[in-house]
C-alpha positions, 0 to 999 in steps of 0.5 A: 153671403160671406163676410171676412175670410180675408183675415182683414188683409186686402190682396197684396202684390204677389199673393195671387200669382203665388197661390195660383202657381202652387194650385196649378203646379203642386195642388196637394200642397194647398191641402197641407196643414202648413200650406202657408209655409209653401206660400212663404207667408204667415198662417193668417195671410195664407188663409187670406190668399185662399179666400181671395183665390176663390173670391176673385174666381181663380179657384173654386172649392171642391164641394160645398164644405171643401173650403173648410177642408182646404180642397180647391181646384183651379177654374178655367179663368185661373188656368187661362191667367196661369198660361197667359199672365202668370205674373199678373202684369196685365191691367186687364187681368186685374179689371177682370178680377175686380168684375168677379168680386163685384159679381160674387156676393157669396164670397165678397158681399161687401164688394158687391153691395158697395159697387152695386148699391151704395150711391155716395161718391164722397163719404167717410169710413163710418158712413160707408159702414152705416150704409152697409148696416142699414142695407143688411137690416132691410135684407135679413133678420140676423146680421153680423156684428158692427165690428165685423162690418167695420173690418169688412169695409176697412178691407174693401176701402184699403183694397182700392183707395189711393192715399193722398198724400201717399204714405211714407212707406218702404218702396220695397213694402208690398202691402199696397193692393194692386187694385189701387192701380185701377184708380177707382177710389181716392182717400184724402188722409187729412179729411178722412174722406173717400172720393169715388172716381166717376170719370172715363176709365182706360178699360179695354173693350174685351174687359167691358164685354166681360163685365156685360157677359158676367152680368147678363145671362142673355149675353153669356149664353145667347147667340149672335148679337144682343142690344141693350140701352146704354143707360141700362148697361150703366145701371145693371147690377154687376155690369160695366157702369157699376163695376167701372163706376161710370154713368151712361154718359161716360160709358157712351164716351168710352164706347165712342173711343173704342170705335174711333180707335177701331178697338170695338172688339165686338162691341159697338154703338147703334141707333142714330136717333133717340136713346143710344144702344150698345150692341155686343157679341153674345159669348161666354165671359171666358171668351172675352178674356181670351180675346183680351190676351190675344190682343194684348200679348 
């Protein structure tokens, strides 16, 4: 269970492709004392980039204590992104990284808690912090300080929230997180309220399959096809309902769109009476991302 590490910085435009490129093309520089200079950022931003590379599943530390020694290696997903979408231009890349954050409590605990456990769709920052504090109080005997939780929640909300009205910033300023383009969360500056978007999202079928495989070992390691009730797919921790903030009704609507557009990609609705079932090809998570890039590049 990890809090912080991001130095209060949400992921910024260009950070992950800079970090991934350096990790793949000249990995020894990532262990250099002045690696932030190679990335073209300040020291704290350099620490944040390393944290986000690991938290999003692009990189992994070499050994249990390697993150402190700055020794990293590229994951299979990171290598695939480097080969297929090195500039992180595809929306599916960001959806996949979002799924990884929701499924990575070791490095992004607040992200995992927020999407899997927090139930309010309208709230302010203080309510969100208090929700996390109460959750931790029930889960463990010792816990981070309230200031630590406030910083983590602030980083989480700034990662996703689109501001209404938009802030008057320099158009060249790259401080806004690319995850805001997923349109999962809106922040109304006048009221200080955050609104979660529970409507149907423009999610590619392969990315939905990726979320299913990340959250279900039976799908990731099984063979043939697997059936799961759509209402269960909407509720399972780390699954498509939680990651994409969709109910069983909106998830069913998305699946129906896949079928009507002939874009099901190994995912279909089964069952003509009673509860509807999602039928999905069993394969490892990375295979779904390979399918996504094959279909979109």
